[in-house]
DRENDO-1510 file (C-alpha; in Angstrom, 1 decimal, always signed):
<recs>
REC; n; res; u; v; w
REC; 1; MET; +93.7; +121.9; +55.3 .
REC; 2; PRO; +90.5; +123.9; +57.5 .
REC; 3; GLN; +88.3; +125.1; +56.0 .
REC; 4; TRP; +87.8; +128.2; +57.4 .
REC; 5; ALA; +84.6; +129.9; +55.8 .
REC; 6; THR; +82.8; +126.7; +55.9 .
REC; 7; PHE; +82.5; +126.1; +59.5 .
REC; 8; VAL; +81.8; +129.6; +60.0 .
REC; 9; GLY; +79.0; +129.2; +57.9 .
REC; 10; ILE; +77.4; +126.3; +59.9 .
REC; 11; THR; +78.2; +127.9; +63.2 .
REC; 12; GLY; +75.7; +131.2; +62.0 .
REC; 13; VAL; +73.0; +128.4; +60.6 .
REC; 14; VAL; +73.1; +127.0; +64.6 .
REC; 15; LEU; +73.3; +130.9; +65.6 .
REC; 16; VAL; +70.2; +131.8; +63.5 .
REC; 17; LEU; +67.9; +128.7; +65.2 .
REC; 18; LEU; +69.1; +129.3; +68.3 .
REC; 19; LEU; +68.1; +132.2; +68.5 .
REC; 20; VAL; +64.8; +131.6; +66.5 .
REC; 21; LEU; +63.5; +128.5; +69.1 .
REC; 22; SER; +64.6; +131.3; +72.1 .
REC; 23; HIS; +62.2; +134.4; +70.7 .
REC; 24; LEU; +59.9; +131.2; +69.5 .
REC; 25; THR; +59.7; +130.7; +73.3 .
REC; 26; GLN; +59.6; +133.4; +74.5 .
REC; 27; SER; +56.6; +134.5; +73.0 .
REC; 28; ALA; +54.7; +131.1; +74.2 .
REC; 29; PHE; +55.8; +132.4; +77.5 .
REC; 30; THR; +54.2; +136.4; +76.9 .
REC; 31; ASP; +51.4; +135.4; +74.4 .
REC; 32; GLY; +49.1; +134.5; +77.0 .
REC; 33; GLU; +49.8; +138.5; +79.4 .
REC; 34; PRO; +47.2; +141.3; +79.2 .
REC; 35; ASP; +48.0; +144.7; +78.4 .
REC; 36; SER; +49.5; +145.9; +81.5 .
REC; 37; SER; +48.1; +149.2; +80.3 .
REC; 38; ASP; +44.6; +147.7; +81.3 .
REC; 39; GLY; +45.2; +146.7; +84.7 .
REC; 40; PRO; +46.1; +142.9; +86.2 .
REC; 41; GLY; +43.5; +140.3; +84.8 .
REC; 42; ALA; +42.0; +142.1; +82.1 .
REC; 43; SER; +41.4; +140.9; +79.0 .
REC; 44; ALA; +40.9; +142.4; +74.9 .
REC; 45; ASP; +37.6; +142.6; +75.6 .
REC; 46; GLY; +37.4; +144.1; +79.2 .
REC; 47; THR; +36.4; +141.1; +81.0 .
REC; 48; THR; +37.4; +140.7; +84.2 .
REC; 49; THR; +39.4; +137.6; +84.8 .
REC; 50; SER; +41.3; +135.9; +87.3 .
REC; 51; SER; +43.7; +133.5; +85.3 .
REC; 52; GLN; +45.2; +136.6; +83.6 .
REC; 53; ARG; +48.6; +136.9; +85.7 .
REC; 54; PRO; +52.0; +138.0; +84.0 .
REC; 55; LEU; +54.5; +135.6; +84.2 .
REC; 56; GLU; +56.3; +136.7; +87.8 .
REC; 57; SER; +59.4; +136.9; +88.2 .
REC; 58; ALA; +62.0; +134.9; +90.5 .
REC; 59; SER; +63.7; +138.1; +91.6 .
REC; 60; ASP; +60.6; +140.4; +91.3 .
REC; 61; SER; +60.3; +142.9; +94.4 .
REC; 62; GLY; +58.7; +145.7; +95.9 .
REC; 63; GLY; +54.8; +144.7; +96.2 .
REC; 64; THR; +54.0; +141.8; +92.5 .
REC; 65; PRO; +53.4; +138.5; +94.2 .
REC; 66; ALA; +56.2; +136.8; +92.3 .
REC; 67; ALA; +58.3; +136.2; +95.8 .
REC; 68; THR; +55.4; +134.0; +97.8 .
REC; 69; ASP; +54.2; +132.8; +93.9 .
REC; 70; ARG; +57.2; +131.0; +92.6 .
REC; 71; ASP; +56.8; +128.6; +95.8 .
REC; 72; SER; +52.9; +128.1; +94.8 .
REC; 73; THR; +53.5; +127.7; +90.9 .
REC; 74; ARG; +56.4; +125.0; +91.4 .
REC; 75; ASN; +54.1; +123.3; +94.2 .
REC; 76; ALA; +51.1; +123.3; +92.0 .
REC; 77; ARG; +53.5; +120.5; +89.7 .
REC; 78; SER; +53.6; +116.8; +90.6 .
REC; 79; ALA; +57.0; +115.2; +90.1 .
REC; 80; ASP; +55.9; +113.4; +86.7 .
REC; 81; GLY; +52.7; +114.9; +86.0 .
REC; 82; PRO; +50.7; +119.1; +85.5 .
REC; 83; ALA; +50.5; +121.1; +87.9 .
REC; 84; THR; +47.0; +121.5; +90.3 .
REC; 85; ALA; +45.5; +123.8; +91.8 .
REC; 86; THR; +47.6; +125.4; +94.4 .
REC; 87; PRO; +46.8; +127.8; +97.3 .
REC; 88; ARG; +47.5; +131.6; +96.8 .
REC; 89; PRO; +48.3; +134.0; +99.5 .
REC; 90; ASN; +44.3; +134.7; +99.8 .
REC; 91; GLY; +43.5; +131.9; +100.0 .
REC; 92; SER; +41.9; +131.2; +96.6 .
REC; 93; THR; +43.9; +129.0; +94.0 .
REC; 94; ALA; +45.6; +129.8; +90.8 .
REC; 95; GLY; +42.8; +129.8; +88.3 .
REC; 96; VAL; +40.2; +128.8; +90.3 .
REC; 97; SER; +37.8; +131.8; +92.3 .
REC; 98; ASP; +37.5; +131.4; +95.5 .
REC; 99; GLU; +33.3; +130.8; +96.9 .
REC; 100; SER; +32.5; +130.5; +100.1 .
REC; 101; ALA; +30.6; +127.7; +102.0 .
REC; 102; ALA; +27.3; +129.7; +100.2 .
REC; 103; GLY; +28.5; +129.0; +96.9 .
REC; 104; VAL; +29.0; +133.0; +96.8 .
REC; 105; PRO; +31.7; +134.4; +94.6 .
REC; 106; ASP; +34.6; +136.0; +97.3 .
REC; 107; GLU; +34.6; +139.7; +95.9 .
REC; 108; SER; +37.9; +140.0; +97.8 .
REC; 109; ALA; +39.4; +137.5; +94.9 .
REC; 110; ALA; +42.0; +138.9; +92.8 .
REC; 111; GLY; +40.1; +140.2; +89.4 .
REC; 112; VAL; +37.1; +139.0; +90.2 .
REC; 113; SER; +34.5; +141.6; +88.7 .
REC; 114; ASP; +31.9; +143.3; +91.7 .
REC; 115; GLU; +29.7; +142.2; +88.9 .
REC; 116; SER; +30.0; +138.7; +90.3 .
REC; 117; THR; +27.5; +138.8; +92.7 .
REC; 118; ASP; +24.6; +140.0; +90.5 .
REC; 119; GLY; +24.9; +136.2; +89.5 .
REC; 120; ILE; +27.6; +135.9; +87.1 .
REC; 121; GLU; +29.6; +133.1; +87.6 .
REC; 122; SER; +33.3; +134.2; +88.2 .
REC; 123; ASP; +35.2; +130.5; +87.9 .
REC; 124; ASP; +37.1; +131.7; +84.1 .
REC; 125; SER; +37.5; +127.8; +84.0 .
REC; 126; SER; +34.1; +127.8; +82.6 .
REC; 127; ALA; +32.4; +131.2; +82.3 .
REC; 128; HIS; +34.7; +134.0; +81.0 .
REC; 129; ARG; +35.9; +133.8; +78.0 .
REC; 130; GLU; +37.8; +135.5; +75.7 .
REC; 131; ILE; +37.2; +136.6; +72.8 .
REC; 132; THR; +39.4; +137.9; +70.3 .
REC; 133; ALA; +39.6; +140.4; +67.5 .
REC; 134; GLU; +39.2; +137.1; +64.8 .
REC; 135; GLY; +35.7; +136.8; +67.2 .
REC; 136; ASP; +37.0; +133.1; +68.5 .
REC; 137; GLU; +36.4; +132.3; +72.0 .
REC; 138; ARG; +39.5; +131.0; +73.7 .
REC; 139; ARG; +40.9; +130.9; +77.6 .
REC; 140; PRO; +43.0; +133.4; +78.4 .
REC; 141; THR; +45.6; +129.9; +79.0 .
REC; 142; GLU; +45.4; +128.7; +75.2 .
REC; 143; ARG; +46.7; +132.0; +74.0 .
REC; 144; GLY; +50.4; +130.8; +75.4 .
REC; 145; VAL; +52.1; +128.3; +77.4 .
REC; 146; ASP; +50.8; +127.8; +81.6 .
REC; 147; PRO; +54.4; +127.3; +83.5 .
REC; 148; GLY; +52.4; +125.0; +85.8 .
REC; 149; SER; +51.7; +122.7; +83.0 .
REC; 150; LEU; +54.7; +121.7; +82.5 .
REC; 151; SER; +57.1; +118.8; +83.8 .
REC; 152; THR; +60.3; +119.9; +85.8 .
REC; 153; GLY; +61.5; +116.5; +83.9 .
REC; 154; MET; +59.9; +117.5; +80.5 .
REC; 155; VAL; +61.4; +121.2; +80.3 .
REC; 156; LEU; +65.2; +119.4; +81.5 .
REC; 157; ALA; +64.3; +117.0; +78.6 .
REC; 158; ASN; +63.5; +119.6; +75.9 .
REC; 159; VAL; +66.9; +121.6; +77.5 .
REC; 160; ALA; +69.5; +118.5; +77.5 .
REC; 161; PHE; +68.3; +117.3; +74.1 .
REC; 162; SER; +68.5; +121.0; +72.2 .
REC; 163; GLN; +71.7; +122.4; +72.9 .
REC; 164; GLY; +73.0; +119.1; +73.4 .
REC; 165; LEU; +72.2; +118.1; +69.7 .
REC; 166; PHE; +73.3; +121.8; +68.9 .
REC; 167; ALA; +76.5; +120.9; +70.5 .
REC; 168; LEU; +77.2; +117.8; +68.6 .
REC; 169; VAL; +76.3; +119.5; +65.0 .
REC; 170; LEU; +79.4; +122.6; +66.1 .
REC; 171; LEU; +82.2; +119.4; +67.1 .
REC; 172; GLY; +80.8; +117.5; +64.3 .
REC; 173; ALA; +81.5; +120.7; +62.0 .
REC; 174; ALA; +84.6; +121.2; +63.2 .
REC; 175; VAL; +86.2; +118.1; +62.9 .
REC; 176; TYR; +85.2; +117.8; +59.4 .
REC; 177; THR; +86.2; +120.8; +57.8 .
REC; 178; ALA; +89.4; +120.7; +60.3 .
REC; 179; ILE; +89.6; +123.8; +62.7 .
REC; 180; PRO; +92.5; +123.0; +64.1 .
REC; 181; ALA; +92.1; +123.3; +68.1 .
REC; 182; SER; +93.8; +125.5; +69.3 .
REC; 183; ALA; +91.3; +127.6; +67.2 .
REC; 184; LEU; +88.3; +126.7; +69.1 .
REC; 185; GLY; +90.8; +126.8; +72.5 .
REC; 186; ILE; +91.8; +123.3; +73.1 .
REC; 187; GLU; +94.3; +121.8; +74.6 .
REC; 188; PHE; +95.3; +118.0; +75.2 .
REC; 189; SER; +97.2; +118.0; +78.0 .
REC; 190; LEU; +97.6; +118.5; +81.6 .
REC; 191; ALA; +98.5; +121.9; +83.2 .
REC; 192; TYR; +95.6; +123.2; +80.3 .
REC; 193; LEU; +93.3; +120.7; +82.4 .
REC; 194; GLU; +94.7; +121.9; +85.8 .
REC; 195; THR; +94.1; +125.6; +84.3 .
REC; 196; GLY; +91.4; +125.5; +83.8 .
REC; 197; LEU; +89.7; +124.1; +85.9 .
REC; 198; LEU; +91.3; +126.8; +89.1 .
REC; 199; LEU; +91.1; +129.6; +86.1 .
REC; 200; GLY; +87.4; +128.6; +86.1 .
REC; 201; ALA; +86.2; +127.5; +89.4 .
REC; 202; ALA; +88.1; +131.3; +91.0 .
REC; 203; ALA; +86.7; +133.0; +88.0 .
REC; 204; GLY; +83.1; +131.2; +88.4 .
REC; 205; VAL; +82.3; +131.7; +92.0 .
REC; 206; VAL; +83.2; +135.8; +91.1 .
REC; 207; PHE; +81.1; +136.5; +88.1 .
REC; 208; TYR; +77.7; +134.9; +90.1 .
REC; 209; LEU; +79.0; +137.1; +92.6 .
REC; 210; ALA; +78.6; +140.1; +90.0 .
REC; 211; ASN; +76.4; +138.6; +88.0 .
REC; 212; GLU; +73.9; +138.4; +91.6 .
REC; 213; LEU; +75.2; +142.4; +92.8 .
REC; 214; ALA; +74.0; +143.3; +89.7 .
REC; 215; ALA; +70.2; +141.7; +89.3 .
REC; 216; ALA; +69.6; +142.8; +92.9 .
REC; 217; ALA; +70.5; +146.2; +92.5 .
REC; 218; ALA; +68.4; +146.4; +89.4 .
REC; 219; THR; +65.8; +144.8; +90.8 .
REC; 220; ARG; +66.5; +147.3; +94.0 .
REC; 221; PHE; +66.0; +150.2; +91.5 .
REC; 222; GLY; +62.4; +149.2; +90.0 .
REC; 223; PHE; +64.4; +146.5; +86.8 .
REC; 224; ASP; +62.2; +143.3; +86.8 .
REC; 225; HIS; +65.0; +140.0; +86.4 .
REC; 226; ASP; +62.9; +137.4; +85.1 .
REC; 227; GLU; +63.2; +133.7; +86.1 .
REC; 228; ALA; +60.3; +132.2; +85.5 .
REC; 229; LEU; +63.0; +129.6; +82.8 .
REC; 230; ARG; +65.1; +128.9; +85.9 .
REC; 231; GLU; +61.9; +128.0; +88.2 .
REC; 232; LEU; +60.8; +125.7; +85.5 .
REC; 233; LEU; +64.1; +124.1; +85.6 .
REC; 234; SER; +63.6; +123.8; +89.2 .
REC; 235; PRO; +63.6; +120.8; +90.4 .
REC; 236; ASP; +62.4; +119.1; +94.0 .
REC; 237; SER; +63.4; +115.9; +93.3 .
REC; 238; ILE; +67.3; +114.6; +94.9 .
REC; 239; GLY; +67.6; +112.5; +91.3 .
REC; 240; GLY; +66.2; +115.6; +89.8 .
REC; 241; TRP; +68.9; +118.1; +91.6 .
REC; 242; LEU; +71.8; +115.1; +90.3 .
REC; 243; ILE; +70.4; +115.1; +86.4 .
REC; 244; LEU; +70.6; +118.9; +86.9 .
REC; 245; LEU; +73.6; +120.0; +88.1 .
REC; 246; LEU; +75.8; +117.2; +86.9 .
REC; 247; GLY; +74.0; +116.4; +83.2 .
REC; 248; VAL; +71.4; +119.4; +81.9 .
REC; 249; LEU; +73.7; +122.3; +82.9 .
REC; 250; PRO; +77.5; +121.3; +82.2 .
REC; 251; ILE; +75.4; +120.4; +78.5 .
REC; 252; ILE; +74.3; +124.1; +78.8 .
REC; 253; ALA; +78.0; +125.1; +79.7 .
REC; 254; PHE; +80.0; +124.1; +77.4 .
REC; 255; PHE; +77.3; +124.2; +74.1 .
REC; 256; GLU; +77.2; +128.2; +74.6 .
REC; 257; GLU; +80.8; +128.3; +75.4 .
REC; 258; PHE; +81.6; +126.1; +72.2 .
REC; 259; LEU; +79.3; +128.1; +70.2 .
REC; 260; PHE; +79.9; +131.9; +71.4 .
REC; 261; ARG; +82.9; +131.8; +72.6 .
REC; 262; ALA; +85.0; +129.7; +70.6 .
REC; 263; ALA; +82.8; +129.4; +67.2 .
REC; 264; LEU; +82.2; +133.3; +66.9 .
REC; 265; ILE; +85.4; +134.4; +68.1 .
REC; 266; GLY; +88.2; +131.8; +67.9 .
REC; 267; VAL; +87.8; +130.7; +64.7 .
REC; 268; PRO; +87.9; +134.0; +63.1 .
REC; 269; ALA; +89.8; +135.5; +64.6 .
REC; 270; ALA; +92.3; +133.1; +64.0 .
REC; 271; GLY; +90.9; +132.0; +59.9 .
REC; 272; PHE; +90.5; +135.6; +59.0 .
REC; 273; GLY; +92.5; +138.1; +60.8 .
REC; 274; LEU; +89.9; +139.7; +63.1 .
REC; 275; SER; +89.7; +141.3; +66.0 .
REC; 276; PRO; +88.7; +139.4; +68.7 .
REC; 277; TRP; +87.6; +142.4; +70.7 .
REC; 278; LEU; +85.4; +143.3; +68.1 .
REC; 279; LEU; +84.1; +140.0; +67.2 .
REC; 280; ALA; +83.8; +139.3; +71.6 .
REC; 281; VAL; +80.6; +142.2; +71.0 .
REC; 282; GLY; +79.4; +140.8; +68.4 .
REC; 283; SER; +79.2; +137.5; +69.9 .
REC; 284; SER; +77.6; +139.4; +73.9 .
REC; 285; ILE; +74.7; +140.8; +71.1 .
REC; 286; ALA; +73.8; +137.8; +70.3 .
REC; 287; PHE; +74.2; +136.3; +73.5 .
REC; 288; ALA; +72.4; +138.3; +75.2 .
REC; 289; LEU; +69.4; +138.1; +73.1 .
REC; 290; GLY; +70.0; +134.0; +73.1 .
REC; 291; HIS; +67.9; +135.0; +77.3 .
REC; 292; GLY; +65.2; +137.3; +76.0 .
REC; 293; MET; +63.5; +134.6; +78.4 .
REC; 294; GLN; +64.6; +136.3; +81.1 .
REC; 295; GLY; +63.4; +140.0; +80.6 .
REC; 296; SER; +65.2; +143.6; +79.6 .
REC; 297; VAL; +67.2; +143.5; +82.9 .
REC; 298; GLY; +67.8; +140.0; +81.5 .
REC; 299; ILE; +69.3; +141.0; +78.6 .
REC; 300; VAL; +71.3; +143.4; +79.6 .
REC; 301; VAL; +73.0; +142.0; +82.4 .
REC; 302; THR; +74.0; +138.9; +80.7 .
REC; 303; GLY; +75.3; +140.3; +77.5 .
REC; 304; LEU; +77.8; +141.8; +80.4 .
REC; 305; LEU; +78.2; +138.9; +81.6 .
REC; 306; GLY; +79.0; +137.4; +77.9 .
REC; 307; PHE; +81.5; +140.1; +77.1 .
REC; 308; VAL; +82.8; +139.1; +79.9 .
REC; 309; LEU; +83.5; +135.6; +79.2 .
REC; 310; ALA; +85.0; +136.7; +76.5 .
REC; 311; ALA; +87.5; +138.2; +77.6 .
REC; 312; VAL; +88.6; +135.9; +80.0 .
REC; 313; TYR; +88.9; +133.6; +76.7 .
REC; 314; ILE; +91.0; +136.3; +74.6 .
REC; 315; VAL; +93.7; +136.5; +77.5 .
REC; 316; THR; +93.6; +132.9; +78.8 .
REC; 317; GLY; +92.9; +130.9; +75.4 .
REC; 318; SER; +90.9; +128.6; +76.8 .
REC; 319; LEU; +88.0; +127.3; +76.4 .
REC; 320; LEU; +87.4; +124.8; +79.1 .
REC; 321; VAL; +88.1; +128.2; +81.9 .
REC; 322; VAL; +85.2; +130.1; +80.3 .
REC; 323; VAL; +83.3; +126.9; +80.0 .
REC; 324; VAL; +84.0; +126.1; +84.2 .
REC; 325; ALA; +82.2; +129.7; +84.4 .
REC; 326; HIS; +79.8; +129.3; +83.0 .
REC; 327; TYR; +78.7; +126.5; +84.6 .
REC; 328; LEU; +79.8; +127.8; +88.1 .
REC; 329; VAL; +77.4; +130.8; +87.9 .
REC; 330; ASN; +74.3; +128.7; +86.3 .
REC; 331; ALA; +74.9; +126.4; +89.3 .
REC; 332; LEU; +75.2; +128.6; +91.8 .
REC; 333; GLU; +71.9; +131.0; +91.2 .
REC; 334; PHE; +69.9; +127.8; +91.1 .
REC; 335; VAL; +71.5; +126.1; +94.2 .
REC; 336; VAL; +71.0; +129.2; +95.9 .
REC; 337; HIS; +67.8; +130.7; +94.8 .
REC; 338; GLU; +65.7; +127.2; +94.1 .
REC; 339; GLY; +67.7; +125.5; +97.0 .
REC; 340; PHE; +67.5; +127.5; +99.9 .
REC; 341; GLY; +65.4; +130.1; +98.6 .
REC; 342; LEU; +67.4; +133.3; +99.3 .
REC; 343; GLU; +66.7; +136.5; +97.0 .
REC; 344; TRP; +69.6; +138.4; +97.1 .
REC; 345; ALA; +67.4; +141.3; +96.5 .
REC; 346; ASP; +65.6; +140.6; +99.7 .
REC; 347; THR; +69.0; +140.3; +101.3 .
REC; 348; LEU; +70.4; +143.3; +100.5 .
REC; 349; GLU; +67.0; +145.4; +102.0 .
REC; 350; SER; +67.4; +143.9; +104.7 .
</recs>
């Protein structure tokens, strides 16, 4: 006899752990960002530094340096090691002040105070340290995670391991609690496989286009869509792309659809007679909160996408359809943005 309550309880634990990890990851990347009200390069004590820059979004536009810095950030990261200083659009290097041949700091470098010409060293890697409210002395990069210091392989392995582990826990819980496959949207038949692949592929392409148009429209009106995590996951080699497209992204798609659609909608609806549409609203909110790294616009767009995926799951009763659709949305985003370097916001404006 199915143990519905036990499975729902385990699902709740997995969901909480996932949201906590998502919040911790987001905090690690944003703790080092300065207060935007103080202007670019302003530290807590008012000292101007050149390394304090917000983590740019892949879709930033309208005067922000994200479009050009994305490639610089990726080029700065070696295939298997930490990042190296890379030329930036103004000729300086990330985290290192631009000095002339005579050894005098360049006053035009972004974030360098005018007092550098009075003999104050402008290299924030040695002299410009922050004095925090508690009095401890730390460089800006020590307060948060520097994306350039993380290798692509490291990030891919972390994502694949964590989400793969969560997926195994849920699968094990479903078997242990004797949850029927039908309650999860799973059926073992050739017709189920064919329908899932065809409908999933069609839905994935449509959802990808709608997702991109929504994000581009938001960017067009000044709302940035942060894609820093996608940039970190972007491979630099053919082997890396194969691992991403054939390994990591399928794991992500399966786990997230199994959790947010099958476990949070299918099981409670089948076991307790709850409205699947009401459950779809709740699961979509949780789905959006789990993507906090994408910024406020990303949360809204992801939440809407999550509800559409939930609707498809409810109507078709197939987990495979939404897994395939979810995979295609993610894969097309990587290939189009990071593989071909196409930004929809720029294309629409032109």
